[in-house]
C-alpha positions as CSV (number, residue, x, y, z in Angstrom):
1,X,-18.8,23.3,-41.2
2,X,-16.3,25.0,-43.6
3,X,-13.0,23.2,-43.5
4,X,-11.2,26.5,-42.9
5,X,-13.2,26.9,-39.7
6,X,-12.5,23.4,-38.3
7,X,-9.6,24.5,-36.2
8,X,-8.8,23.2,-32.8
9,X,-10.9,24.9,-30.2
10,X,-10.1,22.9,-27.1
11,X,-13.6,21.4,-27.1
12,X,-13.5,17.7,-26.3
13,X,-10.3,18.0,-24.3
14,X,-9.5,14.6,-22.7
15,X,-8.8,16.3,-19.4
16,X,-5.9,14.1,-18.4
17,X,-2.4,14.6,-19.6
18,X,0.6,12.4,-19.1
19,X,4.0,14.0,-19.1
20,X,7.0,11.6,-19.5
21,X,10.5,12.8,-18.5
22,X,13.5,10.7,-19.5
23,X,16.7,11.3,-17.5
24,X,19.1,10.1,-20.2
25,X,22.5,8.9,-19.2
26,X,21.8,6.7,-16.2
27,X,20.8,8.9,-13.2
28,X,22.2,7.9,-9.8
29,X,19.1,7.1,-7.8
30,X,21.2,6.3,-4.7
31,X,22.4,9.9,-4.5
32,X,19.1,11.4,-5.6
33,X,17.1,9.6,-3.0
34,X,19.6,8.3,-0.5
35,X,19.1,5.3,1.8
36,X,20.2,7.2,4.9
37,X,19.7,4.3,7.3
38,X,21.6,1.7,5.2
39,X,25.2,1.4,6.5
40,X,26.2,-0.3,3.2
41,X,25.5,3.0,1.4
42,X,28.2,4.9,3.5
43,X,30.7,2.0,3.3
44,X,30.4,2.0,-0.5
45,X,30.6,5.8,-0.9
46,X,32.8,7.3,1.8
47,X,33.4,10.4,-0.3
48,X,30.3,11.1,-2.4
49,X,27.4,9.8,-0.2
50,X,24.8,12.3,0.9
51,X,25.2,13.0,4.7
52,X,22.2,12.4,6.9
53,X,22.4,16.0,8.3
54,X,22.3,17.4,4.7
55,X,19.5,15.3,3.3
56,X,15.8,16.3,3.2
57,X,14.0,13.7,5.4
58,X,11.3,11.7,3.7
59,X,10.1,8.7,5.6
60,X,12.7,8.0,8.3
61,X,14.8,5.8,6.0
62,X,15.3,7.7,2.8
63,X,16.2,11.3,2.2
64,X,16.2,13.6,-0.8
65,X,19.4,15.1,-2.1
66,X,19.4,18.7,-0.8
67,X,19.6,19.9,-4.5
68,X,16.1,18.3,-4.9
69,X,14.7,20.2,-2.0
70,X,12.2,22.0,-4.3
71,X,10.4,18.6,-4.7
72,X,9.8,18.3,-0.9
73,X,6.5,20.4,-0.9
74,X,4.9,18.1,-3.5
75,X,6.0,15.0,-1.6
76,X,4.6,16.3,1.7
77,X,1.4,17.5,-0.1
78,X,1.0,13.8,-1.0
79,X,1.2,14.5,-4.7
80,X,4.7,13.0,-5.3
81,X,5.6,9.3,-4.9
82,X,9.1,7.9,-5.3
83,X,9.8,4.3,-6.5
84,X,13.2,3.1,-5.5
85,X,15.2,0.1,-6.9
86,X,13.3,0.6,-10.2
87,X,14.4,-0.1,-13.7
88,X,14.2,-2.6,-16.6
89,X,15.2,-6.2,-17.1
90,X,18.0,-5.1,-19.5
91,X,21.4,-6.1,-18.0
92,X,23.7,-4.9,-20.8
93,X,24.5,-1.6,-18.9
94,X,24.5,-0.1,-22.4
95,X,22.9,3.3,-22.6
96,X,21.6,2.7,-26.2
97,X,20.2,-0.8,-25.5
98,X,18.7,0.0,-22.1
99,X,17.0,3.2,-23.4
100,X,15.7,1.4,-26.5
101,X,14.2,-1.4,-24.5
102,X,12.6,1.0,-22.0
103,X,11.1,3.3,-24.6
104,X,9.8,0.4,-26.7
105,X,8.2,-1.2,-23.6
106,X,9.9,-4.5,-24.4
107,X,11.2,-6.4,-27.4
108,X,8.5,-5.1,-29.7
109,X,7.9,-2.6,-32.4
110,X,6.9,1.0,-31.8
111,X,6.9,2.8,-28.4
112,X,4.8,2.2,-25.3
113,X,3.5,5.7,-25.3
114,X,2.6,5.5,-29.0
115,X,0.6,2.2,-28.3
116,X,-1.1,3.9,-25.4
117,X,-2.3,6.7,-27.6
118,X,-3.5,4.3,-30.3
119,X,-5.5,2.5,-27.7
120,X,-7.5,5.6,-26.7
121,X,-11.1,5.5,-27.6
122,X,-11.2,9.0,-28.9
123,X,-9.5,10.1,-32.2
124,X,-6.2,11.9,-31.7
125,X,-6.2,15.6,-32.3
126,X,-3.3,17.5,-33.9
127,X,-1.9,18.4,-30.4
128,X,-2.8,15.1,-28.6
129,X,0.9,14.3,-28.3
130,X,3.9,16.6,-28.3
131,X,7.6,16.0,-27.9
132,X,9.8,18.9,-26.7
133,X,13.0,18.5,-28.6
134,X,14.3,18.0,-32.1
135,X,13.0,14.5,-32.9
136,X,10.2,12.1,-32.0
137,X,11.4,9.9,-29.1
138,X,11.2,6.1,-29.5
139,X,8.5,5.9,-26.8
140,X,6.2,7.9,-29.2
141,X,6.8,5.8,-32.3
142,X,3.6,4.6,-33.7
143,X,1.5,7.3,-32.2
144,X,-1.5,8.4,-34.3
145,X,-0.1,12.0,-34.3
146,X,2.9,13.6,-32.7
147,X,4.1,17.2,-32.9
148,X,7.8,18.0,-32.2
149,X,9.0,21.4,-31.2
150,X,11.6,23.1,-29.1
151,X,9.6,26.3,-28.8
152,X,6.1,27.3,-29.7
153,X,7.9,30.0,-31.8
154,X,8.9,27.1,-34.1
155,X,5.3,27.0,-35.3
156,X,5.0,29.9,-37.7
157,X,4.3,30.5,-41.3
158,X,5.7,34.0,-41.2
159,X,4.1,37.3,-40.5
160,X,0.4,37.7,-41.5
161,X,0.1,34.0,-42.0
162,X,-3.7,33.9,-41.7
163,X,-4.4,34.2,-45.5
164,X,-2.0,31.3,-46.2
165,X,-3.5,29.1,-43.5
166,X,-7.0,29.7,-44.9
167,X,-5.8,28.9,-48.4
168,X,-4.2,25.7,-47.3
169,X,-7.3,24.8,-45.3
170,X,-9.4,25.1,-48.4
171,X,-6.9,23.0,-50.4
172,X,-6.7,20.2,-47.8
173,X,-10.4,20.4,-47.0
174,X,-11.2,19.0,-50.5
175,X,-8.9,15.9,-50.0
176,X,-10.4,12.8,-48.5
177,X,-7.3,10.6,-48.3
178,X,-4.6,10.2,-45.6
179,X,-2.6,13.1,-46.9
180,X,-5.6,15.4,-46.7
181,X,-6.2,14.3,-43.0
182,X,-2.5,14.9,-42.2
183,X,-2.6,18.3,-43.8
184,X,-5.7,19.4,-41.9
185,X,-4.2,18.2,-38.6
186,X,-1.0,20.2,-39.3
187,X,-3.0,23.3,-40.2
188,X,-5.1,22.9,-37.1
189,X,-1.9,22.7,-35.0
190,X,-0.4,25.7,-36.6
191,X,-3.5,27.8,-36.2
192,X,-4.0,26.9,-32.6
193,X,-0.4,27.6,-31.7
194,X,-0.6,30.9,-33.6
195,X,-3.4,31.8,-31.2
196,X,-1.4,30.8,-28.2
197,X,1.6,32.8,-29.4
198,X,-0.5,35.9,-29.6
199,X,-1.2,35.8,-25.9
200,X,1.6,36.3,-23.4
201,X,1.9,33.4,-20.9
202,X,2.0,34.2,-17.2
203,X,2.8,31.4,-14.8
204,X,0.4,31.2,-11.9
205,X,0.7,30.9,-8.1
206,X,3.9,32.8,-8.0
207,X,5.7,30.1,-10.0
208,X,9.0,31.1,-11.6
209,X,10.5,28.9,-14.3
210,X,14.3,29.0,-14.8
211,X,15.7,29.8,-18.3
212,X,17.2,26.4,-19.0
213,X,15.8,24.2,-21.7
214,X,14.2,21.7,-19.3
215,X,12.3,24.3,-17.4
216,X,11.3,26.1,-20.6
217,X,10.0,22.8,-22.0
218,X,7.8,22.3,-18.9
219,X,6.6,25.9,-19.1
220,X,5.4,25.3,-22.6
221,X,3.7,22.0,-21.7
222,X,1.9,23.8,-18.9
223,X,0.8,26.4,-21.3
224,X,-0.7,23.8,-23.6
225,X,-2.4,22.0,-20.7
226,X,-4.1,25.2,-19.6
227,X,-5.1,26.1,-23.1
228,X,-7.1,22.9,-23.3
229,X,-5.9,21.9,-26.7
230,X,-6.5,18.2,-26.2
231,X,-3.0,17.4,-25.0
232,X,-2.9,13.7,-23.9
233,X,0.8,13.0,-23.7
234,X,4.0,15.1,-23.7
235,X,7.6,13.9,-23.7
236,X,10.7,15.8,-22.5
237,X,14.3,14.8,-21.9
238,X,16.8,15.9,-19.4
239,X,20.2,14.6,-20.6
240,X,23.7,14.2,-19.4
241,X,23.5,12.0,-16.3
242,X,26.5,9.8,-17.1
243,X,28.7,10.4,-14.0
244,X,31.8,8.3,-14.3
245,X,34.1,11.2,-13.3
246,X,33.5,13.9,-10.7
247,X,29.9,13.0,-10.1
248,X,29.0,16.1,-8.2
249,X,30.1,18.3,-11.2
250,X,28.0,16.2,-13.6
251,X,24.9,15.6,-11.5
252,X,24.5,18.6,-9.3
253,X,23.4,21.0,-12.0
254,X,21.0,18.4,-13.4
255,X,19.4,17.7,-10.1
256,X,18.9,21.5,-9.5
257,X,17.2,21.8,-12.9
258,X,15.0,18.8,-12.3
259,X,13.9,19.9,-8.8
260,X,13.3,23.5,-9.8
261,X,11.6,22.7,-13.1
262,X,9.2,20.2,-11.6
263,X,8.5,22.4,-8.6
264,X,7.7,25.4,-10.9
265,X,5.5,23.2,-13.1
266,X,3.6,21.8,-10.0
267,X,3.0,25.3,-8.6
268,X,2.1,26.8,-11.9
269,X,-0.6,24.1,-12.7
270,X,-2.3,24.6,-9.4
271,X,-5.7,22.8,-9.6
272,X,-4.9,21.6,-13.1
273,X,-2.4,19.1,-11.5
274,X,-5.5,17.0,-10.6
275,X,-5.7,16.1,-14.3
276,X,-2.0,15.7,-15.0
277,X,0.5,12.9,-14.2
278,X,4.2,13.3,-14.5
279,X,6.5,10.3,-14.5
280,X,10.3,10.5,-14.6
281,X,12.6,7.6,-15.4
282,X,16.1,6.7,-16.4
283,X,17.5,3.8,-18.3
284,X,19.6,2.4,-15.3
285,X,21.2,3.6,-12.1
286,X,24.8,3.7,-11.1
287,X,27.2,1.2,-9.4
288,X,26.7,1.2,-5.6
289,X,30.5,1.7,-4.9
290,X,32.1,4.9,-5.9
291,X,35.1,4.7,-8.2
292,X,38.6,6.3,-7.9
293,X,37.5,9.3,-9.9
294,X,34.8,10.4,-7.4
295,X,32.1,9.0,-9.8
296,X,30.1,5.9,-10.3
297,X,29.9,3.5,-13.2
298,X,26.9,2.0,-15.0
299,X,24.7,0.1,-12.6
300,X,21.1,-1.3,-12.6
301,X,18.4,-0.1,-10.1
302,X,17.6,3.6,-9.8
303,X,14.5,5.7,-8.9
304,X,11.3,6.8,-10.6
305,X,9.2,9.8,-9.7
306,X,5.4,9.9,-10.1
307,X,3.7,13.3,-9.6
308,X,0.1,14.3,-10.1
309,X,-3.6,14.1,-9.3
310,X,-4.9,11.0,-7.7
311,X,-1.5,9.6,-6.7
312,X,-1.2,8.7,-3.0
313,X,2.2,10.3,-2.6
314,X,4.3,11.2,0.3
315,X,5.8,7.6,0.1
316,X,8.8,5.8,-1.1
317,X,7.5,2.7,-2.8
318,X,9.2,-0.6,-3.7
319,X,10.8,-3.2,-1.5
320,X,14.2,-2.0,-0.5
321,X,16.6,-5.0,-1.0
322,X,19.5,-3.6,1.1
323,X,23.1,-3.1,0.0
324,X,24.8,-6.1,1.5
325,X,27.0,-8.0,-0.9
326,X,24.7,-11.0,-1.0
327,X,22.0,-9.0,-2.7
328,X,24.0,-6.8,-5.0
329,X,23.8,-7.8,-8.6
330,X,26.8,-8.5,-11.0
331,X,29.8,-6.4,-10.2
332,X,28.0,-4.7,-7.3
333,X,24.8,-3.0,-8.4
334,X,21.5,-2.3,-6.7
335,X,19.1,-4.9,-8.2
336,X,15.9,-3.9,-10.0
337,X,13.1,-4.9,-7.6
338,X,10.3,-2.9,-9.4
339,X,10.1,-3.1,-13.2
340,X,9.3,0.2,-14.8
341,X,6.2,-1.2,-16.5
342,X,4.7,-1.9,-13.1
343,X,5.0,1.9,-12.4
344,X,3.6,2.9,-15.8
345,X,0.7,0.4,-15.8
346,X,-1.3,2.0,-12.9
347,X,-0.7,5.5,-14.4
348,X,-1.9,4.4,-17.9
349,X,-4.9,2.8,-16.2
350,X,-5.6,6.1,-14.5
351,X,-5.5,7.7,-17.9
352,X,-8.1,5.3,-19.3
353,X,-6.1,2.4,-20.8
354,X,-6.8,-0.4,-18.4
355,X,-8.2,-2.7,-21.1
356,X,-5.2,-2.2,-23.4
357,X,-2.4,-2.8,-21.0
358,X,-1.6,-6.2,-22.4
359,X,-1.2,-4.6,-25.8
360,X,0.8,-1.7,-24.5
361,X,3.2,-4.0,-22.7
362,X,3.0,-7.3,-24.6
363,X,4.7,-10.5,-23.2
364,X,5.0,-9.1,-19.7
365,X,3.2,-10.2,-16.6
366,X,2.2,-7.0,-14.8
367,X,2.2,-6.5,-11.0
368,X,1.2,-2.8,-10.8
369,X,2.7,-0.7,-8.0
370,X,-0.1,0.7,-5.7
371,X,0.4,4.3,-6.7
372,X,-3.3,5.2,-6.2
373,X,-3.8,3.1,-3.0
374,X,-2.7,3.7,0.6
C-alpha cells in the first residue's frame, strides 16, 4: 500500500478505552461521598458536613453530595462503583510527592498507564493514547505513543493541508528508522483528526456538555471513541481541589463540573459505554476535622470512582474503618484502607493486561477490589 494512503481508518480498533481522570489538589472524599450514618463525621464537621436530608442516598450508609446528583443515574443503573477510604501509601501529605508516586505506580520509572500500554499485545497506533491538556502526564510516561491536545482544533497544518500531508507522507514513507515511524504516526494522527474536524460532532441521547474545559475534554474523548480511531487510553485532569479555606467556595464548582461532565459523557456514549471504563482518583483526601477557616487540611484517605461496562456498580466498596479517634491516622485523618493499585488492577485486567500486572505495578502485592463481581 502506498505510504500516503496508510492513514488511520479505525480498523483494528481495540474496542476498550480507559479514561483516567485525576482530581488534582486533594479532593475531599468525605464531603463528596459522605458517611451519613457515622456520628464521628458530624462531630468533626459541625459547619461543613453534608446534611442527611440534603444528600443523595446511596446504600443506606453513604450519600452523594447533592452537587454530584448527576452521577446518581449511573450509580443506580449499576454502571458506577465508588471506592471509599482509598489512596496510596504515601504519607507525606505533599501534593507533588503524592501525585508523583500515584502516577508512577510506585517507586519506579515511567508511568503505570505507559507501562500498561507497552504491555498490550497489539502495536500502538498514533491515537492509542491521548492526554487532554498541555503536557504528557506522568502516568503516561513511557507509553509507545501519546498525543497531547487541548482541542482537536490544535491539530491543523493550515488551510488546504492535504497536499502538504501527502508530501510529508511520501517523505517519511521512504524512511525505515525510528524517526520515519514517528513521522508516519504523526501524519496519520493529523490526517485522521482533519477528517474528524470536517464533521460537526453531535452528542447523542440528549446529552449536553457544559462549556468548561473538563466537559469539553470529555466531549472530545467521546468523539474519538465513537470515531473508532483505536483509542486505548485517555488522560484528563480536573484541578484545584486544595480546600484549606472556604471549602464550599473551592469545591462546589468543581463537584458540579465533575458530576455534569461525567453524566454528559455517560449519556452521550450510550451503548459505547460497554467498551469504556472511567476511573477518577486524587492524590489524597482531607483531614476529617474541619479547620477554623471553614476548610480542611491535607489528609489521607479519599474516594475513587469507577464507571463503565462490566463494572458491578451501584455499590460503595472498601471496608469503612469508622471515624473514631482510635482508627484515625496521624493528626486525625481517614486511613487508606484500599490502595489505589487494587482498584486499577481489575480495570487493567478487564482491558487485557492480566499477565502484565506485576510489571505495571512492580514490588506491590495486589489484592484487587471485586469491581466486576457481585
